[in-house]
Structures are given as C-alpha cells and as structure tokens.
N, C-alpha and C positions, 0 to 999 in steps of 0.2 A: 381846432379845439371844439369839443362837443359840450354844450352847456349842461349844467347839472340842475335839475328841477326837483324841488321837494314836493311832498304830498300836499295836495290842496291848492297848488298854484293855478290861478285861473288861465283859461285858454288864451286870453289876450296877451298875457305875459310871455307865452311861448312863441308869439309872432314877432316879438321885438328883435332887433338886430344887435350884434356885438354883446351878447349876454354871456357872462362867465358862469353865473349861478343865480337861481331865484328860489326863494322859500317864503313861507308864511311865518311871521313873528306874532305870537299871541298878544292880544291887547291886555291892558291892565284893568281888571274889573273894579279896582278901588279908585280909579281916577274919577274926578267930578264931571268932566265933560264927556258926552257920548262919543265924540270923535276920538278921544284918547282911549276909550274902552274897546274900540273895534280892532280887529286883527289887521296887520299891515302886510302888504306884499313888499318884500325886500328883494331888490335886484342889484347884483354886482355886474356892472358893465366893464368891458375891456378898454373902452375909450370914451371920449366925449366929455361934455359938461354935465355935472350932476344936476344942476338946477334945471337945465333944459330937459334932461331925461325925466326928472321928477314932474315937471309941468305936463309933459306928454303922458306920463303914467297916470297922473291925476285925472286927466280927461278920459282915460280908458277905464279906470277903476270903479267909477260910480261911488255911491255913498256907502256901500257895504265894506269897503277896505280903505285903510290908509295906505300911503306909499312912502317908501324910503329908497333912494337911489344912491349907489356908490359907484365911483369911478376911481382909477388909480390916484387921482389928484384931489378928490373931494367927495363930499356927501351932501344930500339935501333931503329934507323931510317935509311932507305936505303940511304938517301942523305948524311949520315955521315958514309958510308961504313959499316953499321950494327955494328958499335962499341957500345958495351953495356955500358950504363951509370947507375951506381947504384943509386937507389932512396933512399934518406935518410929518416929516421923517426925522427920526433921531438916531 
C-alpha cells in the first residue's frame, strides 16, 4: 500500500513507517491556548500503538504543529499528553 500525503505535510512525516495517510488539520483560531490554535499533523498508521506513535511524532513536530495519531485500534492527541483512546467498533 502506498501512503497518501496531503498538501503541506512536513518531510519528517513522510519518513515514518506503516503510514496509511497523513494530512494537515487546520487549527481553531478561536481557541484560548496557542497550542490549540496551531495546525496539526494527522497520521493514520496501519498498525501499532497510537500513544507511542503520538509520542514519537511529538518529538519530531517541534512547536509549530500539533500531532494526532490514529491506528486501527485507537487514537492519541498531543494536547491530551498522547494518552491513547481506544476506538470502539459498533
């Protein structure tokens, strides 16, 4: 499978393994905190732990981007300290 990359995705994101897709999610300019106003790099991984992926992404992203990691089983957001949340199936 060839990963899908949206416009503006930083080079570091294209070097990660097991990526299904990556794109930029625009920040919310109305948020009070500067970290919530920044754009986020969203990456959907094919496997692994969302929290671990999020932590690794946070180290690569620097202060200019937030990060959101998805795996088939969960998601993690850096504004939530990369705590993984399991995605339920209904």
